[in-house]
N, C-alpha and C positions, 0 to 999 in steps of 0.2 A: 504494500500500500504506500502511495507516495505521500510526502509530507503535507501537500496541499489538502488532500482528502482527509488526512488524519486531523487536520485543524477543523474541518467542517462536518465530519461525520458526527452526527448527534443522534442519540438514542431517544426516540419519542414514542409514546404509546397512549392511545385513548381507548379505554375498554368499553366496548358496547356489546350488545348481543347480536350475533350474525344469524341470519335465517339460513338453515341448511335445507336445501330442497331434496326431495326424494331421489332415489337412484334410477328413476325411469329413463330409458335411453331413447334417442331419436335417430333416425337415419335419413340422410338426404342423398338423392341420386345425382351423380355428376359423371359426365362422359369425358370432358376435356379432350375431345377428339381433334385431330389435325384435319386439314383439308377444308376448313371453313374460312369464310371471310372474317376480317378483323371485327366488323360490326356484329356478325353472328356470334363470334366467340365472346365478345364483350357482353352481348345481350344475355347469353347463357350464364356467364359468370355472374353478372349483376343479379339475375333472378335467383341463382343458387345462393349467393351470399346474402341477399335480401331475406330469403326464407330463413336462413340460419340466424341472422341478427335479430329478426323479429321474434324468434323463438327463445332468444336468450333472456335469462333472468338478469337482474342488476349484478349479482355476484359473478355470473359468467362473463358479463361484459367487463367487469372490473379486472378479473383475472387475466384477460387478454391484454390489459394495460400495465401489468406488473412484470418487471424483469426478475425472473427467478434465478438466484445464485445456484449454480449447479450442485454444489455439495449439500444444499438443503434437500436435494432429492437423492443423490448418489449415496451419501452417508459414509461413515467411517469404515464400514465393511465392503464398500463398493458394490452393494447388492440392491441399490435403490430402496433400501429399507426405511428411508425417511420420507418417502412420498406421502404416506398417509398423514404423518405429522405435519409436513410442510403445507399440506392442503386442508388441514383439519377445520379451518374456518369456512371453507367452501369446498367440501369433499368431492362433489361431483361436477365442479365447475371446470376442472382441467387447468393445465398449465399453458400459458400463452406463448411466452418467450423465455429462453434460457441463455445464460452467458457464463463465461469463465469455466468452460467445460473441456473442450478439445479431446473428445474420445477417439483415441488413435486405433481402436479396434471396432470393426463394424458391429459386433455383438453388443458392445457397450451402448452405442447410440440406439441401435434397433430395439434393445430391451426397454429403454426408457420411452421411446416413441410409442411402442406397443402398449406398455403399461399405462401411459397417459390416455390413450384411446379407450382402453378397457375401463378406466376409472371415470371417464368423463361422461356426462349425460348426453352431450352432443359430440359428434365425431369431428372435433376440431383439433388437428395436429398442432404441436408446438413448433416454433421457429427458433433455431439456434443462431445466436450472434457470435462473432469472433473478431479478434483483432487481425488485420491483414495489411499493416502499414507498408512493410517491405518484405514480408514473409508471414506465414500463418503463425498466430500467437501460441501455438503449441510449443514453439521453440525446439521442435524436433524435425522440422522440415526445411525446405530451401530458404536461404537467407540472401536476399538480393541487396544491392546498394540502397541506402536510405533515399527517400524521395528527393532530397536536395541533390544527391548524386545522380539519380536518374534524370532529373531536370537538366543537369549539366551535360547530359548526352545530346540534348536538343534533337532527339530521334524519337518521333512519335510511334513509328512502326515498332521499334524495339520496346518502348514502354508498353505498347499494346500487348506484345508477346509476353512480357513479364507479368502483366495483369492476367493474361490467359493462364500462365503457369500457376500463379498464386491462387486464382479462382478455382482451378482444377484441384489443387492440393487441398484447398479449404473444403470444397464439396465432398472430397474423398473421406473426410472425417465428420461429415454431417453438418457442416456449417452452411447455413442458408443465406445469411446476410453478413457482409464484411464491413466493419467499421472503418471504411476507407473509401475514397482518398481524403486526405486533409487538403482543403482548398483555401486555407488561410494564405494571405500574402505576407511574406516575410519582410515587412517594412522596417522592423527594428530588430537587428541581428543580435541584440543583447538577450532577446527572448530565447529561452532554452529549447523551445520546440521549433525553432526556425528550420531545423533539420527535417521535420516532418512535412514542411511546405515544399512547393515547387519553385520557390524563388520570390522575387520582389514584384514581378510583373503580372498583370491580369491576363494578358493574351497568352504568354507562355504557360501560365498556370491553367488557363482554360484548355489549351490544346493538350497539355500533358494530362490534365484531369480527365478529359474525354477519352484519351488513348488508354489510360489505366482503367477507367471505369468500364469502357466498352470491352476491354480484355477480361475484367472480372465477370461481367454479365454476359460475355459471349455475344456481344451486340444485341443485348436484350432477349436472348434465348434462355430466359430464367428457368424454364422447366427442364432444360437439358441437365444431365447428371454431372456435368463438369462446369456448371455456371452458378454464379451467386449473385445476390442483389447488392450493389454498392450502396453504402450509407455515407453520404457526404458529411464532412465535418470541418470546422466547427462554425455553424451558421450564427452570425457572420461577423467578420472583421476582428476575429480573435487574435490575429497575428500582428496587431499594432497596439499592444498594451502600453499604458503609461510606464515609463522607465524600463520597459522590457520585462516587467514583472508578469508572470503567468497569472491570468484571471483579472488583471488590473483593468480599469476602464479604458475604453478606446481612446487613443491619443493621435488623432489624425486631422484631416482637413475639413471634416464635417460630412453632412448628409450627401452632398454631391459626390464626394469621393466614395462613399459607401455604395451609391447607386452605380456609378460609372466604373468602379474598380472591384470592390469587394463582392458585389452581387454577381458580376458577370461570369466568373468561373462556375458558380453554382447553377446558374441558368443554362450554361452550355452543357454541363454534365446532365442536367435534367432532360434537356432536349436531345442530346446526342450520345450520352454515355450509358443509358440504361439504369440510371440511379432510381431507386424506389424507396430510399430511406434518407432521412436527414437528421443529424444530431445537433441539437441546439447548444450553443456555447454557454458558459457560465459567467461571462463577463457582462458589462453593461455598455450600451451606446446612448449617449445623451441623457443619462440618468434613468434609463429604462433597461432592466435586465433582458438579455436576449430571449430567455425562455418564455417571457410574457410580453414580448414586443410585437404588437399586432401588425406593425409595418412589415416585419419579417414574414409573418404568416400570410399576409395579403400578397406579398411578392410571390410566395410559393403557389398560391391559388391563381394568381394572374398568369403564371408560367404553365398552368395545367399540370402541376405536380400531382401524380396519382400514386402516392406512397404513404409511408408512415413517418411519424415524427417521434423522436426520443430525446429526452433531456440528458445532457452530459451528467456524469456522476457528481453528486453533491449540488447540482445546479438548483434543485428545488429547495433543499435545506438552506441554501444561501439566500433565498428570498427572505427568509425570516432571520437567519443568524448572521448573514453578511451584509446584504444590500439593505435589509430592514425596510422592505416594502410590503411585508406581510406580518401579521401578529399571531398566526396560528397555523397548524397544518391544514385546517379547513379553508382558511383564507388562501393559503399557498395553492392547494389543489383546485380551488375555485378559479383563481387567476390562471392557472396552468391550463386547465381543460377549456375554459372559455376563450382563451387566447388562440387555441388551436393545438395545444400540446396533447400528446397521446400517451406514450409509454414512459413511465417513470423508471429511473435507474434503480440504485440500491438505497435511495434516500429514506424511504419509509418502510418499516417492517410490514409484512403482509397483513397482520391483524389491524394495524393502524390504517394502512392503505384501504383495506376493505371497509372498515367501519366509518372512517372519515368520508370516503367517497359515497358510501350509502347515505350518510347524514346529509351531505350537500345535494344529493339527488332528492332526498325526501323533502327538504325544505325549498327545493327548486332553485337553489343557487346555481346549480348546473342542470340544465334540462336533460332528461333522459335521451332525447333525440341527439344531443351533442355527443354523448358517449356512444350511442349507436352509430353515428357518423364516423367517429374515430375508429371504432372496431371494424367498421366496414372497410376502411382504408387498409387496415392490417390484414384482414382476411382476403382482400383482393390480392395482396402481394403473395400470401400463402397459396391462393388458388393458382395464380400465374406461375408459381414455382412448381406446380403439379403436386402439391402436398395433399390435396384433397382426393387425389385419385386412389380409389380402393380403401379409403379410410372409413370402413364400415362401423356400424354401431358397436359390435362386440370386438372390433379389431381382430377379426378372425383371419384376415389375410396374413400370410407369412411374409417375411421380409423379401418380397420379390418385386414390389413396385419400386422401380429404380429412382423415382422422384421422391417418394416418401421415405424409403429405407435405403440403407447402404448395401449394395450387393456384396456378398462375401468374397468375391474375387477381386475387389478393389483393395490394393495394398499400398498404403501411402508411401512406404519406403521406396517402392519401385518408381513412383513419380519423382521422388527426390533425386534418385540416381539419374533419371531421364533429363531432369532440368539442370543438372550440374554444369553442362557446357554453356547454358544460357546465363547462369550466374557469372561465369567468366566473361562472356561477351558483354554483359551489362556493366560489369566492373571496369573493363577496358574502356568502354565508351564514356564512362562517367569521369575519367581523369582529365584534368585541365592543366596544361603546361603554362605556367605563369612567366617563367624566365628561362632562357637558354643562351647564356652568353658564351661567345666564341665556340659555339657548337659543343658544349660540354656533354650534352646528351644527343644521341644514345652513347652509352659507354662502349668504347672500342679499345680494349686494353692494348692491343698490339700497336695500333697507330698512335695512341695517346700515351704510350709508355707507362701504363698503369699495371703494376704488379701486386699492389696491396690496397684493398678497399676496406675502409672502416665503416661499419654500420653502427651508428651511435644513436641512442635515444630510447625512451621508454616504449616506443611503438614499433621497434624493429622486430620483436619476436613475441608479440601477443596478438590475440584476435580482438577485433574492434569493429563491431557491427553497428553500434549506435543504440538508441533507445528502442524499446519494444523488441528486445532480442535477448531476454534472460539476464542472469547475473553478469554484471560488468559488460553487458552488450556483447557476449561471447558465446551465445548458444544458438544452434547446436555446435559443440566443439569438434565432433567427429570429422566433419567435412571441411573445417576451416584450414586455411593456409596462411602462414605468417610471411612477412617480407624476407626474413632470414632463410626460412625453409625454401622459399621459391628462388631466391638468389643462389643458394647452394645447389639446388636442382639444376638451374641453368648452367652454372659453372661446371658441374659434373658432366652434364649431357653434351655441352659444347666443347669440352676438353680444352678450355682456355687456361693459360698459366697465370691464374690470379688467386691470391689468398684473400679470403673474407674473414675479417675479425669483427667482433661485436662487443658492445657494452651498453647496458641500459642507461647509466649515467644519472638518472633521476626518475622519480615516480611520475605517474601521469597527472597527479594532482598533489595536494598539499600533505598527504599522509601516506603511510605505507599500506598499500592495497594488497588484496588477495588476487593475484593473477593466475588464472587457470593455466596449468601446464599444457603446452601444445601437444597434440596427439603424436606428431612426428618424432618427438623425443621419447616416446614410450613404446616399449616392445613387450609383447606377451612372453611369458616363460615358455609356454607351449601353445602355439597358435591353434585356435579352434578351427580355423578355416584356411588361412593363407599365411605363409611366412612373411608376406609383405604388409600385412595388416598392422596399423598403428594403434596403440592402446595397451591396456593391461588385460590379462585374462581374468575375467570375473566368474567366480563360482557362486551361484545363487542358491540359497537355502530357504526352505519353506517355513523355517522356524527362526527364532531370534538368537539361537545359541550354536549355530554352525554345525548342526548334526544331520539334517535331512537335505542333502544336496540334490537338486532337481535338474540343473543344466549349467553349462558354461558357455560364455561368449566373450569375444574381445570387444571391449568398449572403453570409452574414456570416462573416468569417474568425475566428470564435471557435468552433472545432469540432474533431472528430476523425473519422476514417474507420474506426474499429474495426479489425478484422483483415483488411480487404480494401481494394483500391484504390478510388478514386472510381469510381462506376458509369460505364462508358464508357472507362476506361483499362485497359490490359492488365497493368499491373505496379504494384507498391507503390513502385517507384522512379519518381517523377514530379515535376513542377514545376507551379506555378501563378503567374499574375500577376493580382493583383486591382487594379482601377483604379476611381476614382470620386472623389467629393467628401465632405468631412467638414465639418459645420456645428458651430461651437463654441457651447455653451450657457451661457457664463459672463457675469457682469457685470464690467465694468472689465477688468483684466488679472490673470491668474492664472499664477504661475510654478510650473508643475507638471512633469509628465514624460509621455512617450508612447513606445510601443515595440511590438515584436512578440516574444512568447515562443513557444518551440517545444519539441517533444519531442526525445528523443535522436536523433542521426544526422540532424539536420535543420538547415538554415540559412535565415535570412530577412533581407531588407533592406527598410527602410521609407524611402520617399522622400516628402517633403512639398514640394509646389510645385517638383518636379523636383530637389530637393536631398536627397542621402542624409543622413538624420537619425539613424537607429539601425540596428544590425545585431546579429543573434544568430548567433554563430559555430557551426560544426559541432562538437558535443561528444558524448560518450557518455552524458551525463546529462541534457541539455536544461536549460532555465531557467524552466520554468513552476513557480511557487511551489506548495507543497502547501497543501491546504485547512486543515489544522491544523498549524501550525508550533509547535515546542516553545517553552517559556518562555525558554530560552536564546537562541533566535532573536529573540524579541520584544525582549529586553533589549539585544541587541547591535546589531540592525539597525533600530532605531526610526526613525532619520532618514535612512537610506540610500535611494537611488533603487532602485526595483525592477530586477531583472536584465532585460536585453534592451531597455533603454530609454535615452532621452536627455532632458536638460532641454529644456523647451519653454515658451514664453510664449503662453498662450491669450488672445485678445482678443475682446471682445464683438462679436458679429455677423460674425466672420470665417468665411470658407469656404475650405477648403484642398483642393488637388488631392492625392490619395493614390495611391500606387503601392506595392504590396507584392510583392516577388519571393521566392518560397518554393520551396525544393528539399528533397526528402526521399529518403533511402535506407533501405530496410528490410534491414538487414544481419544480423539475428540473430533467433532464435526468442525470443518473449516468455516471461517467467517469471511463474508464478503469484504473486500478491500484490505484484509489482514493477511490471509494466506489462502491460496487456491491450489496448493499441491500437498500431497501427503508426505512425501519423502524427497530429500534433495541432498546432494553431496557436491563438494567443491574441493578437488585436489589442487592445491595452489602452491606457489612459491613467490618470493620477492627477491629479486637479484640486484637490489639497490644497496650497495655497501655504504657504511657510514662515511667513507671517503670516496663516494661514487664519482664525483667530478674529477678528482685527481686520477683515479684509476681509468676513467674514460679518456682522459687526456693522454695517459701513458699508452693506451691502445691506439689512439688516433695519430699521435705525433709522427710516427714513422710510416704513415700511410700516404698514398699518392692521391687519394680521393676520399672524401668523407660523405657518406649518406646520413644526413641528420634527420631522423624520424621522430618528429615532435608533434604536439597538438593537444587533443583532448579525447576523452571517452565518456562513458555514461556516468562517471562520478563527477563530472562537471557540466556536461552538455546533455540535456534531456528535460523531461517534464519537471518543472521547478528547479532546473539547473540554469537559472537566469544569472547573468553576469553584468557587472558595472563596467568592467574593463574587457578589452578584446585582444590583449596580448597573450603570450604564453604564460603559464604559471611561473611564479618567481623561481622555483627550483629549475625548471626547464630553461628559463631565461639565463640563469647563472651558468648553466651548462653550455648553452649556445654562445654566450659571450666569450668564454675561454677557448672554445673551439674555433670561432672566427679569428681570434687573436693568433692562432697558429699559422695563419697564412696559407693553409692548404685549401684547395678548391672544395667548396661545400655545395652539395645538392640538397636542398630543403625538400623533404617529403612531409607534407602536412596532412594530418587526419583530424577530423572533428566535425561537429554538427553546425558550425558557423564559420564565417571567415575570420582570419586573424589580422589585426591591425599591427603589423610588425614591419614598418617601412624600412628601418635600418637594415634588417636582415634581407629583405627583398633587394636592397641596393648592393649589399655585400656578397650575396650568394652567387655561385656560378650558374645555378639553375634552381628552379622551384616548381614543384608539382603539387597541386591541390587535389587531394583524393577524397575529401569528405569522409563518409562512412561507406566503404566500398563493398561490404558484404563478405560472404564466406570465401569467395575467390579473390578478394582484394589483394592479398599478398602476392599471388601469382600475376595479377594484372599489373601491379606496380613493378614487379621484377621484369615483366615483359616490356614495359615502357622504358625502364632504365637501360635495358640491354638492346633495345631496338627491335624486339620481336613484334611489337605493336607500336604504331605511330599514334600518339595522343591527338585527339581532335575535339575534346569536350570544350564547351564554352561556359563562362560563368553565368549562373542563373540569378545571381545577385551581385551587387557591387561590393568590393572589399574596401572598407573605409580606411582612411589614413590614420584615424584615431577615433576612439569611442566618443570623444567630446565633439567630434564633427558630425555626429549623426543628426538628422537622417542623411543617408548617403545614396539614395536610389537615383537612377539615371533619368527618369522622366519627370524632372523637376520643372517648376515654373521659372520664367526668366529672372525674376527678382530674387530667387533663392541664392544666387551666387553673383550678385552684382559686384561685391567686393570680397576680397579674401580675408581670412583671419590675419591678425598681426603677428601671430606666433607659430601657426602651423598652416599647412595647406587645407583648404576647405573641400577640395575635390578628393574623391576616392583614389586609392593607390591603383586599383584596377576596376574598370567599369563593367557593368552588365554586358554580356555578349562577348567578352574578351577571351581569347585563348590562342595559343601558338601551336605550331605543327613542326614536324621534322622536314616537311616539304613545302613548296610554294605553289600558290594557285593564282590564276588570272581569270578575270570575269569580263565578259563582253556581251554586247547585244541586249542590254537591259531594256525591257519594254513592258507595256501593260495594256490590256484591253478589258472592257467590260463584257458582260454576257452577250451584248449585241455586237461585239467585235470592234468597238470604236473607243475613242478617248473620252467619252462622257459616260456617266452612269446615273442611275436612278435607284429608288428604293426597290428592294427585292432582287437586286442583281448581285453578281459575283465579279470581283475584279481578279483577273489572272495575270500574275507577273511572270515574265519569261526572261531567261538569260542563258548564257553558255559558260560553263566553267571548265578550265583546263588544269590538270595537274602538271605543272611545269618542272617538277622535281624528278628525282631518280628513284623514289620509293613510293609505295602505295600510301594513301592517306585519305582523310575525310575533310570536307569543306562544309561549313555551316553558313548558308546564305541567309541574310537577314535584311528585311525591308522595313523601313521606318517611315511613318508619317511625320513630316517636319511641321514646325510651328506655323500656324496660319491665323489670319484674322478671323475672329469668332465672336459669338455672343458671350462667351465666357473666357476666362484665362485658360489657355491650353498648354499642355506640356511642350517643352522644346522639341522633343522627339518622342514618338511612341511606336513600339514594335507592332507591326500589323501582319507580318507573314515571315515564315522561316522554313527551312528544310535542311536536312543533313545528307550529303552525298558522299559516297565512297568511290574513289577513282584510283586506277592503276597509273603508274608513271607514264606521262605523255598522253593520257586519255583525256578526251574532250567529250562533254555531254551537255545537251540541252535539258533544261528542267523548267518546271512551272511551280508556282505557289499561288494558292487561292486565298482571297479575302472576302468573307461574307459581309457584305455592306451593312445589312440591317443589324447584324449581331455586334459588330465592332466599331462602326464609324459614328453612329448617333451620339449626341451629347445630351446632358440634362441642362436645359436652358435656364434662364433667370426665373422663369415661372415654375421651375421644377417639372417641366414636361420633357419627354424624350423628343428630340428633333434631329433629323438628318439635314444639316445645313447645306444650302446650295453654295456654289462657288468653286473655286480652285482648291485642289488638294495635291500637294507635291510629295511624292514618295521617292525615297532614296535607298539604294542598295549600299549598306554600310558594313564595315567589319565589326562594329560593336555599337553600343549606345553612348559612347564617349562623345563629348562635345567637340573633341578634336578629330573625330573620325571623318574621313572624306565623304562629302555628299555630292561629289561631282557626277556620279552615276545616278541620275534622277529623271523622273518623268512627272509631268503635271496633268492631272485629269480634272474634269469639271463635272460637278454634280448638278443635275437639272431637277426641276421640281415636277415629277410625275408627267414628263413629256415622253411620248413614244417616238422613237427615232426610226427612220427608214434605213 
């Protein structure tokens, strides 16, 4: 549970008597047949859902509006034993929506769906929600680059394919609706969640959001067994909070900016991306919290949004406890439902939610018709997903309806293997080359006289996926590749005569962290399947005292088992012994620490070379550090050893025998926002010596080239990881300073969820590569770029400010924003939106544009098509991102100096020339909100320029002017 929700989670309860209706069941016939017109299908659906909703009692309606925390059903024994207790206040009403579940076995999901239909008076299946930001929230499936990294690809076709992969993996474990994409604009990069956004620009966000959503939804084919419903978030304007603080009030230019920028991506995804859900933000705009802002709901209605609305976690509680616009749960829910809100998150317990909603229905504060309308929207989505097919009264159908149940032949691990190449392709495309002085990259040891490369920094040999990817942003660990691992693989395979030496030199943040040990450094004692498998050999026991061994497998003891026992064990009370060897990757000697951290009600012992080294005792809290620790923890525990560990001296070339004895007892039901897994283990180390900088310098000083891997991970960048400064942490800054003073060429490799304002390092480095959070294949992608196996071509999706004090730093500013410079620092960013370098050169010619009518004028309803020819003038393959901007024009309102209107990414071989087109939807992206706050497509001239970036210094010489006419048909 994150710190923000901890602050606002309030236990409230109002005891009333609920009416329990008898167990009489009803059946509704539905065909959901193909081959019908859209109107016919919609008519059948509407009639079917109307019949169900009219039959529903108030309690049945209310239960469709409650988000059920999954362990309230699954229970400590993972046998769905708590279903009756969880639904005791409305025992035949059924469960409407579930979350925080991620059942990775078909039988887990199918059993709950079947049970719910058996218990329900009406045959209404539940819908499962899941996190799918850049991978499924099980943290056991594919992990792609974070959204900000995918946006840096500027490749909508690639983003669509990533969305398809994630949607397929989500539906494979029974997820029907994904809480993605995030469509907030990252206007303030101090905000810790800017990594979840697609950048600072509404058009880039719109196109990326549509690509990702249409991938998730399979272009709106929701009933297909590999498609899900996208749930857009956070509606709206959540990415521009005051001071960069998560959940703070909107701090922007006002209503016009909301309408012209923040709303546009959401409308595009509604129209084109197959979105059928929207999650309301918990911040406020102009004094009105988003969850009760009727302007937001009116916009959805105007767009023809036919889906469900859900409040973000704690958003309803905040109406009373934070925003103070409500004085009671009844007042809160009245405002919520009447505004247009539908599903509550975990804010109110089920008893309170049922009773209070029944009360406001009874006194007509909320009309029954309002709830019926809300539930109709939810059931429409379920119907369109095919969930009502064969959902008979007694749920007699076996799990063979591929829309309602998961077929037993769908195995999520197989999909993860299939999608591994795509994770690498996406990671490569996301990398942005910021600097490359005197052709430092790619590294060519023979021609550059490089015989020794030093990989220095805390990110050289750890996994770093970003937020919403498990502890430390490093799950799943089994498939991840570090930079060191990938560089070593390349050196070995290419047979180049180069020595790679490494040193962490600093922690990733201000305290000693628990870094999961990478899989490639672990080897099983006796491999269960392959001698090339990485990990330890785990022997799993059905009891907690290591007596009844059931199976063995090679895995990495940095994992959790969700709400179920390991597959093959009968109980959540079990034990594991992992054995194998650990190879130490350090130079010289490092006095660090090593240990095993565990979840609550679990104990572990770590033996190294047959000696007990560290032990995690049985506690009710566990000792795995949180992803975002508060500032007070950073200040107090900066030099302390991480919990669950012991001091250890790591020596170069050492190999140690490892034995981990792990015992876990699942003694209690999990609590929403507190813990949603039964058992978890983290085999970790910390290779930061008390003299870390001095030892890093010793490693680096005799090298010919330094790869400085610095940045941030989920202990500083993530939800509630907001920052006032945008430099490296002080410990990393100290490391970088002494390394730059050595005078050895340095390649900066930056990781993190936001840009870094480090202008002096950009000026002094030989090369700089921005990698954001590149996903499970990020290490290999970075190594591929360093050694020239792949030519980087990503472009910045947001500007990199010169300093945090110069914010805001976005490219589409108004003319008066930069009339004068600051007197002490540059006001312009270090690098602008759309910027990025390549190892090759491109030339562009023949820029032209026509409207749908093939002329240089356009009217409402038309599409402008831009055309040009690009040539790869270099000697290696590469990619070019074409960008077209609308330049400032005389308007009814003050307009941006430049605004992106079209883009595409093209991949070309050496010497290849290719013509290409880019389309601009006039009605979607060119109208303004005029002084009367009406939408208007202004007549007159529009000048469009092909530019290399959004920088004010970028050439606009390649331009064309088109004229907008007012509703005149042209011959």
